[in-house]
N, C-alpha and C positions, 0 to 999 in steps of 0.2 A: 802854662796850663791852658788847654783849649777846651775845658769843660765849662759849659754855660747852661743856665736855665734859660730856655727860650720857648716861644709859643708860635713857631712857624713851621711850615711843612717843606721838607726838602725831599727830593727823589734822586738819590745818588746810587747808581748801580755799581756793583763790584763784581769781580770775576766769580762766576758760578761754575756750572757744569758738573757738579757732583752727582753721582748716581745714588739711588736710594741705599744701596749697599754701603756707600761711603759715609752716609750720615750717621754720626755717633753723638747724639745730643747730650747736653749736660746742663744742669741748673745749679747755681749757687744761691742759696736763700740768704735773706738778711737775718739779723738777730731776732730771736723769738721762736725760731724753728718752723719747720714746714707744716706742723699741725697746730698752728696758732688760731685756727678757725676763721682766719681773716685774710690778710695780705699775702703772706707766704703760702698759705694753703690754697689760695686761688691759683698761684703758679703751679703748685703740685698737681692740682686738678687738671690744669691744661696739659701738663706733661703726661699724666695718666691717660687722658683722652687720646693724645697722639699715639701713645704706646698701644692702646686698644685698637685704634682705627688703622694705623699704619703697620702694626706688627713689628715696630722697631723699638727696642728698649733704650733706656736712657740712664745716665748716672746723675746723682745729685749729692750735695754736700750742705750740711747745716753748720754755719760758722758759730763759734762760741765766743769769739772776741774779734776786734777789728783787725788784728794782725794776721788773721787767717784768710782774709779776703784775697789778697794778691797771691798767696801761696796756693789756694784752692784753684783759682783761675789758671795759674801757670801749670799746675799739675795736670789739669784736664787738657790744656792745650798741648802739653808735651806728649800726652798719651793719645793724641789724635782726635780728641772729641771736637765735634763741629756740627752744629753751632753750639756756643756756650752762652747761656742766658744768665745774667746777673740781676738779682731782684733787689731793688732799693737804691735810692740816691747815694747812699754812703759807699756804694761800690765804684763810684765814678773814677777816682784816682787809680784804683787797682785795674779797672778795665782799660783805662787809657794807657797805662804802662804795659800791660800784658798784650793788649791788641797791637801795640806798636812793635813788640817783640815777635809777634806771630801774625804778620800781615796777610797770610793766606788762610787764616782761620776766621770764621765769621762769629761775631759777638753781638749780643743784644743786651741792652740795659733798660730797666724800667724806672721811671721817675727822674731821669737825669739825661742830659745831652752830652755825649762825648763825640767830638767832631773829628772822626777818623773814617776813612773810606770803607773799612771792614766792620764798622759798628752800626747797628740799627738802634736808634734811641727812641724809646716809646714813652710819651708823656700823655697825661689825661687832663680833661677839663673837669676836674673834681668839683669845681664851683658849680657846674651845671647840675650834677646829680645832687649836690648838697642843697641847692636852691629848692629842688623838688621835695626833699625830705624835710626841709625847713617849713615849707608850706603845710605839709602833713602834720608836723609837730604843732604848728600854730592852730590848725583846725581841730586837732585832737585835744589840745590843752583846755582845761576847765578853769585854770587859775590865771591865765594870761602871763605865765612865767615858765620858761623852758631853759634847758641847759645844754652845754657842749663841753666835753672832756677830750682834750687832745693828748697825744703821746708826747713825742719830743718837740720842744718849742722851736720850730723852724718855719720858714715861710710857706713851705708846702702844706703844713697842717693849718696854718693861719688861712690858707686858701680855702680849705674845707669850711672853716668857721665863718669866714666872710660870706660865702655863698649861702650857708645855712641861715645866717641872720637876715640876709637880703630876701630869701624866700619867705621866712617867717613874717617879716615886716610888710611884705607884699599882701599878706592875708590880714595882718593886724598891726598897723603902724605903731601901736602903743605897747606891743608885747615886750616883756623884759627877758633878756637872754643872758644867763650867767655863763662865764667862760673860765675854764681852768686848763692849764697844761700840766702834764705829769712831771716833766723834768727836762734837762738840757743835754743828756747823754743817751746813748743807745739803750741803756737800762730802762728808759721810759716806755719802751715798747713791750716790756714783759714784767709788769708789776700790777697784777690784778687786784691785790690788796689795796694799793694806793688808788687804783681806779675806782674801786668800790667806795673808798673814803671820800673821794672828790664828788662822786655822784650823790652820796648820802648828804654831804654838805649842801649841795644844790637843792636836793629835795627838802632839806630842813628850812631852806630859804623860800620855799613855796613852789619850786619847779615841779611839774608833774610829767614832763617828757625830757629825756636827756639823750643826746646824740653823741656817740663817741667816734673818734678817728685816732685810735690808740693801739692798734694791733692786739697782742695778747692782753695788754692792760685793760682793754675794753671789755674783756670777759667779766671782769669785776664790776664794771659799770652795769652791764646787762643783768648780772646776778643781783646787784643792789636794787635795781628797778623792780625786779620780780619780787624780791623780799619785801619791798616797801609798798607793793601794790600800785606801782607807777609804771610808766612806759619807757623803754629804752629804744634806741635806734642803732642798728648794727652798721657795719661798714665793710667794704671791699668784697667779701663773700656774702652770700645770703645767710644771715644769722637768725632768721625768723624762727627756725626750728629749735634753737637753743632754749628758749623759754616761750613756747607757744602761748599766745594770748597776752604776753607781756612785752613782746618786741613789736613795736608799731610797724616798722618796715626796716629794710637795710638799704643803704646806698651802695649799689653794685658798681664796682670798679673792675672791669673785665680783664684783669691780669691773666686769667685763665685763657681767654681767647688770644691775647697777645703772645703768650708763651707757646700755645699751640701753633699759631701762625708762623712764629720764628722757626720752629722745627719743620713745619709742613712746607713752608716756602722754599727752604733749602733743599728738601727732598725732591720738590717738583721743579727745581731750577728756576724758581721765581723770586729768589732773594733780592732785596733792595736794601741799601744802607740809608743813611740820612735820618730824618726825624719823622716820626708818625705821631700825630696829635689826634687823640680819640675822645670825642665828646658825645653828646646825645645824638647828634646826626649820624655819627659813625657807630652807634650802639656800643660805645666804649664805657659809658656810665649809664645809670638808670636807677630805678627803685624796685624793690622786690615785693611782689604780690602773689600770695599762695594760700593754701589751706590753713597755714599757721597764723596768718594775720587777717584773713578776709573778714572776720567778725569785727575788726577794729577799723576797717576802711569802709566808710559809707559810699553810696553811689555818688553823692554830691562831691565828696572829697576826691574820688577817682576822676570824676568829670573835670574838676578844676585843675588837677595835676596833669591830666592828659592835654587840656587846653594850653597849659603853661609850657608843656613839652613842645607842642607845635609852635608856640610863639618864640621859644628859644631857638629851635632848629631853623626857623624861618628868618631869624634875625630881628624880629619885632621886639623881643625882650632881650636886653643885654645884661648878662650876669657879670659882675665885677670880677676881674682876675687879679687876685692879690699879688701874684708873682710879677705882674707887669706894673702894678701900682699898689704899694703897700699902705696907702691911705684908704683903708676900707671905708666907704662912705656911709655905711649903715651900722657900724659896730657901736 
């Protein structure tokens, strides 16, 4: 098995030369569906943008269980689709197997590294964006208690949590941060009822801001915050509009840009394999500020987060990467 979580940049070119007419993009979404308002939907938005700008259609598939991953990828490859983008770390084994079978087809995977010459592996510095929304949570909190609800209990989601806590404690070293994970299987991404229950439990303990990194489950977190008159923080896509005035911000993870770039690079004979690591400096992560949350973000809050962004991108502030060291120093 040559699938590894890593945080390094590689630039491995592979055979290109496709013309625009030969590009037949496809996307395989992770569990939760393409309209999860979060992770998968970001990929969908990137594919739709490519379709609009390039005038090239694409195909997609929403898996319903783990056994469909490999089948969907292979079906697209057999039908000549190229490139094929797989959304989510759980696709890694399937991508590795199918990409080996179809060495002339270009694949991309989000959130995992597959070490093959025809695969582009796209990973993000989620800890950096989570640090910023942690700062905002701490500045917005009136109780000195905030929360985090994760989806599937895996190192990737612990990475979000660790960055969030670090950012919050940079503002208030004494802040209390409650943390819950939804489950240990793929079902943890699509259980909004459970997400709402976990958020309510944290609110009952005194939290007044809760950040979720839970896919469709997080919709229940944001609903619970709105119902309780508290604040939620969205993830991956801009979720501010779901409950205007109740979503403090959203940690943007630009899966949309990554999907668009995979399609567009192949169309323009600019494809590269290897690993792409996208953080604040690459505008791969960030936080959402728009008309739906501008009343919640003071000028002072924005100034401090903008300064922190500069400090992180310059290297002055180091945000802990749980994937490299699971001993989160601030939890």
